[in-house]
Structures are given as structure tokens and as C-alpha cells.
C-alpha positions in Angstrom: -14.3 -3.5 20.7 -14.9 -2.7 17.0 -13.8 0.8 15.9 -12.7 2.6 12.8 -9.2 2.9 14.2 -8.9 -0.8 14.9 -10.3 -1.5 11.5 -7.7 0.6 9.9 -4.9 -0.9 12.0 -6.0 -4.5 11.4 -6.7 -4.1 7.8 -3.4 -2.5 7.0 -1.6 -5.2 9.1 -3.2 -8.0 7.0 -2.5 -6.0 3.8 1.2 -5.7 4.5 1.6 -9.3 6.0 0.3 -10.7 2.6 1.7 -8.1 0.4 5.3 -7.9 1.9 5.0 -11.6 2.5 4.8 -12.4 -1.2 7.8 -10.1 -1.9 9.7 -12.0 0.7 8.6 -15.3 -0.9 10.0 -14.2 -4.3 13.2 -12.4 -3.2 14.5 -14.5 -0.2 16.7 -17.5 -0.7 15.4 -21.1 -0.5 11.7 -19.9 -0.3 9.5 -22.2 -2.5 8.4 -19.0 -4.4 11.9 -17.8 -5.0 12.4 -16.1 -8.4 8.7 -16.5 -9.2 8.6 -12.9 -10.6 6.6 -9.7 -11.0 3.4 -11.3 -12.0 3.3 -13.3 -8.8 4.0 -10.2 -6.8 1.4 -8.0 -8.4 -1.2 -10.6 -8.2 -0.6 -11.4 -4.5 -0.6 -7.7 -3.8 -4.1 -7.4 -5.4 -5.4 -10.2 -3.1 -3.6 -8.6 -0.1 -5.5 -5.4 -0.7 -8.7 -7.4 -1.0 -8.1 -9.2 2.3 -7.1 -6.1 4.1 -10.3 -4.2 3.1 -12.6 -7.0 4.4 -10.5 -7.3 7.5 -10.9 -3.5 8.1 -14.6 -3.8 7.7 -14.7 -6.7 10.0 -13.1 -4.7 12.7 -15.2 -1.6 12.4 -13.8 0.7 9.7 -16.6 1.3 7.2 -14.2 3.3 5.2 -11.5 0.7 5.0 -8.9 3.1 3.5 -5.7 1.3 4.6 -3.9 4.2 3.0 -3.3 7.8 4.2 -3.4 9.0 0.6 -7.0 7.5 0.1 -7.9 9.2 3.4 -6.4 12.6 2.3 -8.4 12.3 -1.1 -11.6 11.6 0.8 -10.9 14.5 3.2 -10.4 16.9 0.1 -13.5 15.6 -1.6 -15.7 15.9 1.5 -14.0 19.0 3.1 -13.7 17.0 6.3 -10.2 16.4 7.5 -11.1 14.9 11.0 -10.1 11.4 10.1 -6.8 12.1 8.4 -4.3 12.1 11.3 -6.1 9.3 13.4 -6.4 7.1 10.4 -2.9 7.7 9.2 -1.5 6.9 12.6 -3.4 3.5 12.7 -2.5 2.7 9.2 1.3 3.3 9.7 1.2 1.3 13.0 -0.6 -1.5 11.1 1.9 -1.5 8.4 4.8 -1.7 10.8 3.3 -4.5 12.7 2.4 -6.4 9.5 6.0 -6.0 8.4 7.4 -7.3 11.8 5.2 -10.4 11.3 6.8 -11.0 7.8 10.2 -10.7 9.4 9.2 -13.4 11.9 7.5 -15.6 9.4 10.7 -15.7 7.1 13.1 -15.8 10.1 15.1 -18.7 8.8 15.6 -17.1 5.3 17.3 -13.7 6.2 20.7 -15.0 7.1 21.0 -17.2 4.0 20.0 -14.4 1.7 23.2 -12.4 0.7 21.5 -9.6 -1.2 21.0 -6.7 1.4 19.0 -4.8 -1.2 16.6 -7.6 -1.6 16.1 -7.8 2.1 15.2 -4.1 2.1 13.0 -4.6 -0.9 10.8 -7.0 1.2 9.9 -4.1 3.3 9.7 -0.9 1.2 9.8 0.3 -2.4 12.8 1.6 -4.4 13.1 2.8 -8.0 14.3 0.7 -10.8 16.3 3.8 -12.0 17.1 6.4 -9.4 15.9 9.7 -10.8 13.9 11.6 -8.1 11.8 13.9 -10.4 10.8 10.8 -12.6 10.2 8.7 -9.5 8.1 11.3 -7.9 6.1 11.7 -11.2 5.5 7.9 -11.3 4.0 7.8 -7.8 1.9 10.9 -8.4 0.5 9.5 -11.6 -0.2 6.0 -10.3 -1.8 7.2 -7.2 -3.9 9.7 -9.2 -5.2 6.8 -11.1 -5.8 4.8 -8.0 -8.0 7.5 -6.5 -9.8 8.6 -9.6 -10.9 5.1 -10.5 -11.9 4.2 -7.0 -13.9 7.4 -7.0 -15.6 6.2 -10.3 -16.3 2.8 -8.9 -18.2 4.2 -5.9 -19.9 7.2 -7.8 -23.5 7.4 -8.4 -22.5 9.3 -11.6 -21.4 5.9 -13.0 -23.9 3.5 -11.2 -27.0 5.4 -10.1 -27.6 3.0 -7.2 -23.9 2.4 -6.4 -21.9 -0.8 -6.8 -23.6 -3.9 -5.4 -22.9 -4.6 -1.7 -19.7 -6.2 -1.0 -18.6 -6.0 -4.6 -16.4 -2.9 -4.2 -13.3 -4.5 -2.7 -13.1 -6.9 -5.6 -13.1 -4.0 -8.0 -10.3 -2.2 -6.0 -8.3 -5.4 -6.0 -8.5 -5.5 -9.7 -7.5 -1.9 -10.0 -4.5 -2.5 -7.8 -3.5 -5.6 -10.0 -3.8 -3.4 -13.1 -1.8 -0.6 -11.8 0.9 -2.9 -10.5 1.2 -4.5 -14.0 1.0 -1.3 -16.0 2.6 1.4 -13.7 4.5 -0.5 -11.1 7.8 -1.2 -13.0 9.4 2.1 -12.3 9.1 2.5 -8.6 7.4 -0.6 -7.2 4.0 1.4 -6.9 4.0 2.3 -3.4 0.6 4.3 -3.8 0.5 4.4 0.0 2.7 6.4 2.5 1.8 3.9 5.3 2.6 0.8 3.1 6.1 2.2 2.6 6.9 4.1 5.8 5.7 1.5 8.4 7.7 -1.3 6.9 10.8 0.9 6.3 10.7 1.8 10.0 10.4 -1.9 10.7 13.5 -2.6 8.5 15.5 0.0 10.3 14.7 -1.2 13.8 14.6 -5.0 13.4 17.7 -7.1 13.9 17.6 -8.5 10.3 20.6 -10.6 9.4 22.9 -8.9 7.0 20.8 -5.9 6.3 22.1 -2.6 5.0 20.7 0.9 5.3 17.0 1.6 5.0 17.4 4.2 2.1 16.0 7.0 3.8 17.2 9.4 1.0 14.5 7.9 -1.1 11.7 7.6 1.6 10.1 10.9 0.9 9.1 9.9 -2.6 6.6 7.2 -1.7 5.2 9.7 0.8 5.0 12.9 -1.2 4.1 11.3 -4.6 1.0 9.6 -3.3 0.0 12.6 -1.4 0.2 14.8 -4.4 -1.5 12.3 -6.7 -4.4 11.7 -4.3 -4.8 15.3 -3.6 -5.2 16.1 -7.3 -7.6 13.3 -7.8 -9.7 14.1 -4.8 -9.9 17.6 -6.1 -11.1 16.5 -9.4 -13.7 14.1 -7.8 -14.9 17.2 -5.8 -15.2 19.3 -8.9 -17.3 16.9 -10.9 -19.5 16.0 -7.8 -18.5 12.3 -7.8 
């Protein structure tokens, strides 16, 4: 039953359940975590990625990308694009299902939360200041850092024998936390087309009480930005033989 596709699906599902789950806890009314702030969100997202990676490994994905941008960077670095579309499909599907579970988990809180933008913010990212070139640049740079540093963490140019077995996911989790704290304030640091697109589709189709539009005018930014940043970082890693 274990397979790479199932691993990417389940890992992304768990990541979104926990990641969007903390956003729901902070933004929705009468949650015990209401108004607990950015530090709580960034910390829990780091743990969400950690849990997602281990879940993906459990279900059969030795890559545990959980992110089409990571898969794209790996494809550029290795000159092998065979996994890109299958992985991306599994990751988006997992993100969609994880978002549906968040909606069900917080079902009693949607109708008492008046802020429609906050409800949408549980599912997908939005800019603090809407300026598309600046927003795109933010996502490009943050994803470039993500891919470059992950590449460094796994490169024998840094550690000749590689990172200790099982330690890599903890390093990636710390990286996600650091990016969220340092570079996440402008756009909400999507870093991941599946993380944004799957839940945005869920927001669009679910009968969420009092919701507004799903802001499709912005949706291209957290898709294109991570793709550009990851492509650039993947090419750099290829050039230096990481």
C-alpha cells in the first residue's frame, strides 16, 4: 500500500491540517488560541512541516517534498522531471483534503466569526500590503532561501557523510520557522504552490458560513513566486554540484 504518491498526499494533508489548523485557532472567534499571534503561527507551522515530512516518509515517499516548488527544484538539479506532475497532483490533493478537515474541525467557529477575510486567511495566503511586484519578489526570495538552505543541509559539500539519519526533518522545520519569523510578514510566506492552491480551492467550494470571495486575483503570486525562487535555487545547486 505504501507509495511515493500516497506519501506526498498524506504528508501534505497532515502539514495543512496542522498548519492551517493553527491559523484557524488564532483567527476564529472563541477558539482558546484566539489572538495568540504570529509567533504561535510560525512555530506551529514549523512543527506542521516536521510532522508532514515524517508522515510522508511513513507512507512511502522517500523524498517527502510536500511542495511542488521543492519537486521542481529537485527536477532542475537532477535533470529529471518525471516526478513533477505526479507529485504536484498528490500534494495539491493532500492540501485540499487537509483544508477540508480544518473546516470540519472548527465547524462551530465559522458562523460566529464575522471577519470574512480572516476566514479566508485560514485557508490561503494574502499580502499585508497588496503590491503584486513586491509580493511576487517576497515569495521568490523566501522560496529561494528555502530551497538553497535545504540543499545545503543535504549536501555532501557541507557534511561529507550527509546529515545524521532522521535529523534532516528537524533542520527543515527550524528553517521554516526562521523564514516565517524573518520573511513571512509581507505575504504570509506561502513558499509552496500546493499549500496555497489546495486550501484556496477548498475555501471556494466549501459551504463556509459568511465567507467572501477566494481572492483569485492574488492566487497566481503564491504559485509563480515559489516556482521562480525554487527554479533559481535549484539551478544554483546544480551549478555548484551540491
